[in-house]
C-alpha positions in Angstrom: 98.9 112.1 86.0 95.6 112.2 84.5 92.6 110.3 86.3 91.6 108.5 83.3 95.5 107.0 83.1 95.3 106.0 86.4 92.3 104.1 86.0 93.7 102.1 83.3 94.3 99.1 85.2 90.7 99.5 87.0 88.9 96.7 85.1 91.8 93.9 86.6 90.4 94.3 89.7 88.2 91.6 88.1 91.1 89.7 88.8 90.8 89.5 92.0 87.9 86.8 91.6 90.7 84.5 91.2 91.8 84.4 95.0 88.9 81.9 94.8 91.5 79.3 93.1 94.3 80.0 95.9 94.1 76.9 97.7 97.4 78.2 100.0 95.1 81.0 100.5 92.1 79.4 101.3 93.8 76.1 103.3 95.2 79.8 105.4 91.9 81.2 106.2 90.3 78.0 107.0 93.3 77.0 109.6 92.9 80.5 110.8 88.9 80.2 112.1 89.5 76.5 113.0 91.9 77.8 115.5 90.5 80.9 116.6 87.4 78.7 117.2 89.3 76.4 119.5 90.3 79.2 121.3 87.3 81.1 121.5 85.9 78.0 122.4 87.9 76.6 125.5 87.4 80.4 126.8 83.9 79.9 126.9 84.0 76.3 128.4 85.5 77.3 131.4 84.2 78.8 134.6 87.5 80.6 134.9 87.3 84.9 134.4 91.5 84.3 133.2 90.7 81.2 131.2 88.0 83.6 129.3 90.2 86.3 129.4 93.6 84.4 127.7 91.4 82.4 125.5 89.7 85.8 124.1 93.2 87.2 123.6 94.5 84.3 121.5 91.4 84.3 119.7 91.7 87.7 118.2 95.7 87.1 117.9 94.7 84.0 116.1 92.5 86.5 113.8 94.9 89.1 113.4 97.9 86.9 112.5 96.3 85.0 110.2 94.3 87.3 108.5 97.6 88.4 107.7 99.2 86.1 106.9 96.9 85.4 104.0 96.9 88.6 102.9 101.6 88.2 102.6 100.1 85.4 100.3 97.6 87.2 98.1 100.1 89.8 97.6 102.7 86.9 96.7 100.2 86.0 94.2 99.2 89.4 92.8 103.2 90.8 92.2 104.6 87.7 91.6 102.7 86.5 89.1 101.2 83.3 91.3 104.5 82.4 92.8 103.7 82.0 96.5 105.9 81.3 99.5 104.8 78.0 100.9 102.3 78.4 104.1 105.1 78.4 106.9 106.9 81.3 105.5 103.9 83.2 104.9 102.5 82.1 108.7 106.3 83.7 110.1 106.6 86.3 107.7 103.0 87.4 109.5 104.4 87.1 113.3 107.5 89.3 112.2 105.6 92.0 110.3 102.1 92.2 111.0 102.9 94.8 114.2 103.7 97.4 111.5 100.3 97.8 111.2 99.4 98.0 114.8 102.1 101.1 114.5 100.4 102.4 111.6 96.9 102.3 112.6 98.2 104.2 116.4 99.5 106.8 113.9 96.1 107.2 112.4 94.5 107.0 115.7 96.5 109.9 116.7 95.6 112.2 114.2 92.6 111.7 114.5 92.8 112.5 118.5 94.3 115.4 117.3 91.5 116.9 115.2 89.3 116.7 117.5 91.6 118.3 119.8 91.3 120.8 117.7 88.0 120.8 116.7 87.2 121.1 120.9 89.3 124.2 121.0 87.6 126.0 118.3 84.2 124.8 119.7 85.2 126.9 122.8 86.5 129.5 120.9 82.8 129.7 120.1 81.9 130.5 123.5 83.4 133.7 123.3 80.0 136.3 123.4 79.1 137.6 119.9 82.2 136.6 117.9 81.7 133.2 119.2 77.9 132.7 117.2 79.7 133.4 113.8 82.4 131.6 114.7 79.7 128.0 115.3 78.7 128.8 111.9 82.0 128.1 110.0 83.8 125.5 113.0 80.8 123.5 113.2 80.6 122.4 109.0 84.1 122.6 108.5 84.5 120.2 111.7 81.8 118.0 110.5 83.4 117.7 107.3 87.0 117.4 108.3 86.0 114.7 110.6 83.4 112.7 108.0 86.5 112.7 105.2 89.0 111.8 108.1 86.7 108.6 108.9 86.3 107.8 105.2 89.7 108.1 104.2 90.9 106.6 107.0 88.7 103.3 106.9 88.7 102.7 102.5 92.2 104.1 101.8 94.3 104.5 104.8 94.4 101.2 106.2 93.9 99.0 103.1 96.7 100.4 101.7 98.4 100.2 104.7 97.7 96.9 105.4 98.9 95.6 101.7 102.0 97.8 101.9 103.3 95.9 105.2 102.4 92.6 103.0 104.5 93.6 100.5 107.0 93.9 103.1 107.5 98.0 103.3 108.7 98.9 106.4 106.5 101.6 108.5 108.8 104.9 107.2 108.2 103.5 103.7 104.1 102.5 103.8 103.5 106.1 105.2 105.6 107.9 102.9 104.2 105.8 100.4 100.7 106.2 101.9 101.3 109.8 101.7 102.1 110.3 98.4 99.1 108.3 97.1 96.9 110.8 99.2 98.5 113.4 97.6 98.7 112.2 93.9 96.5 109.1 93.5 93.4 109.9 96.2 90.4 110.1 93.6 91.5 106.6 91.6 92.7 104.6 94.8 88.4 105.8 96.0 86.9 105.3 92.8 88.7 101.7 92.4 87.2 101.0 96.2 83.9 101.5 95.3 84.7 99.4 92.0 85.8 96.4 94.5 82.9 97.2 97.1 80.2 96.9 94.0 81.8 93.2 92.9 82.1 92.6 96.5 79.0 93.2 96.8 77.6 91.6 94.0 79.6 88.3 95.1 78.1 88.1 98.3 74.8 88.7 97.3 74.6 85.5 94.9 76.5 83.2 97.7 73.5 84.4 100.1 71.1 83.8 97.9 72.3 79.8 97.1 73.5 79.6 100.9 70.3 80.8 102.5 67.6 79.6 100.0 70.0 75.9 100.3 69.6 76.5 104.0 65.9 77.3 104.4 64.9 74.2 102.1 66.9 71.5 103.0 66.6 73.1 106.7 62.6 72.5 106.4 62.9 68.9 104.9 65.8 68.1 107.8 63.8 69.1 110.9 60.7 67.3 109.6 62.4 64.4 108.3 65.5 63.9 111.8 63.9 65.3 114.5 59.8 65.0 116.2 57.7 67.8 115.7 59.2 68.5 112.3 59.1 72.2 110.5 58.5 73.2 114.5 61.7 72.3 114.7 63.0 74.9 112.2 62.3 77.9 114.2 65.1 76.6 117.3 67.0 75.8 114.6 67.3 79.4 113.1 67.8 80.6 116.6 71.5 81.3 117.7 71.7 79.3 120.9 70.8 76.5 118.3 74.5 76.2 117.6 75.8 76.8 121.1 73.5 73.7 122.6 72.0 76.6 125.2 68.7 76.7 125.2 65.8 75.3 124.0 67.3 71.8 124.3 65.5 70.4 127.6 62.4 69.6 126.0 64.1 67.3 123.6 65.5 63.6 123.7 69.2 63.1 123.2 68.7 61.7 119.6 66.4 65.3 118.8 68.8 67.9 120.7 71.9 65.6 119.0 70.3 66.2 115.3 69.3 70.0 115.9 73.2 70.7 117.6 74.4 69.1 114.2 72.0 71.3 112.2 73.1 74.4 113.7 76.9 72.8 113.4 76.4 72.4 109.7 74.7 75.4 108.7 77.4 77.3 110.6 80.2 76.1 108.9 77.8 76.7 105.4 77.6 79.9 106.5 81.5 81.0 106.9 82.7 78.9 104.0 80.5 81.3 101.7 82.5 84.3 103.8 85.3 83.3 103.0 84.9 83.8 99.3 84.5 87.7 99.4 86.6 87.6 101.7 89.7 86.5 99.7 88.4 88.3 96.8 88.3 91.5 99.1 92.2 91.3 100.1 92.7 90.2 96.5 91.5 93.5 95.7 93.1 95.9 98.1 96.7 93.9 97.0 95.6 94.7 93.5 94.8 98.5 93.9 97.7 99.2 95.7 100.0 97.5 93.4 98.6 99.6 90.7 98.8 102.7 92.9 102.5 102.5 92.9 102.8 102.7 89.1 104.2 106.4 88.6 103.8 107.5 92.1 107.0 110.1 93.2 107.5 109.1 96.8 110.3 112.5 97.3 108.1 114.6 98.4 106.6 112.4 100.8 110.3 111.2 102.1 111.0 114.7 102.0 108.0 115.5 104.6 109.4 112.7 107.1 112.9 113.5 107.1 112.0 117.4 107.6 109.4 116.3 110.5 111.8 113.2 111.9 114.5 116.0 112.1 112.4 118.6 113.6 111.1 116.2 116.5 114.8 115.0 116.6 116.0 118.7 117.6 113.3 119.4 120.1 114.5 115.9 122.0 118.2 117.7 121.9 116.5 120.4 122.9 114.8 119.1 126.0 117.6 116.9 126.9 120.3 119.9 127.2 117.3 121.7 129.6 117.0 119.0 131.5 120.8 118.4 132.2 121.4 122.1 132.6 118.6 121.7 135.3 119.8 118.5 136.8 123.4 120.4 136.9 121.7 123.5 138.4 120.3 121.4 141.3 122.8 118.7 141.3 123.7 117.8 145.2 127.1 118.3 146.4 129.3 115.7 148.5 127.2 116.8 151.8 124.0 116.8 150.5 123.3 120.6 149.9 123.0 121.6 146.6 125.8 122.7 144.5 125.4 127.2 145.3 125.1 129.1 142.0 128.8 130.2 140.3 129.5 133.5 141.3 129.5 136.3 139.4 132.8 138.0 138.3 133.2 141.3 139.3 133.1 144.6 136.9 136.1 145.9 136.0 137.5 148.6 137.9 137.3 152.5 135.5 140.2 153.5 133.9 141.7 156.7 132.8 141.0 157.5 129.7 144.4 158.8 128.6 147.2 156.5 131.0 144.6 153.5 131.1 145.8 153.7 135.1 143.4 152.3 137.5 141.6 155.4 138.8 141.4 155.3 143.3 139.2 157.9 143.2 135.9 157.3 140.3 134.1 160.0 141.4 137.1 162.7 141.0 137.4 165.4 138.8 141.3 164.6 137.4 143.3 161.3 137.0 145.8 161.3 139.7 148.7 160.3 137.1 148.4 162.9 134.6 146.4 164.7 135.8 143.7 164.3 132.7 140.1 165.9 133.1 137.8 163.3 133.3 134.2 165.7 133.6 
């Protein structure tokens, strides 16, 4: 299929901006941020290392499963023409399927580790006198190109498309087969659509950033001058991250001034978080649409054949190793008395016989057979 035909649906990426009208996705993402922030606050408030560890773990798990629930909701909207499942069903689907994405991420990590091992072996070969110098000229650029391309493809193709595949309900094997087929048949079109999506999200983020930060600087300066003594001198404190945590710089303020500055910090953080939600939703919606468009006309037969052959080869290797282990255990298995079982006795060689009458020779070194007199030598 020509690249122009693969990109015929690239204009539909503009529809990814409709994600901001998906109230279920907005509510799920907002609820995810609220719950994750609650766990993070609990972990920071306690003066216990164990509590901090548990709170941090719950914070990460909430973000992970919550973001996948949002992705599932957006995939429903992209694949089913706006018909999406209830929020509770999306959360349950995320809890029962998001671990597949962890498995796919581990596969990508193993692939990168294998690539680094190959490059390390090649670099060790470059230590060979004379020949190693020539090898370095080839190994260094090829290795750098392989690592750079792998990093780019994994982060901009593998992870987004793997996440979208999991959101669509695909299992690990099906997702891997789709990813292999996309990499072999539609890698260029997916990369171009990813770039277009980044441009779209970047422009929207720039517009939102101008609106949010210009408004914050302006209204924040007015609020600092009206609500707190010292006026504009407090604005620099308001801009400091510690203002949101209520830590440093509060000692010199009265209770009302400190409370006002903390309230300003919380309000500013809330506005920035809301502004970040919109580009995030558009990005996730774009991933869903790119994945669905890449499935059109995709031939996964060869990819599934490769997976089947790889799985069969792995099973054969496992069976061979199992048989070898059983054989070694039989050879060295202890008997009832605790001693090691001796090896099986070797069968004695057959006695020499006369080629004429087939009688057993009493004197194998003799010249004649003792039965028929046949000359042996």
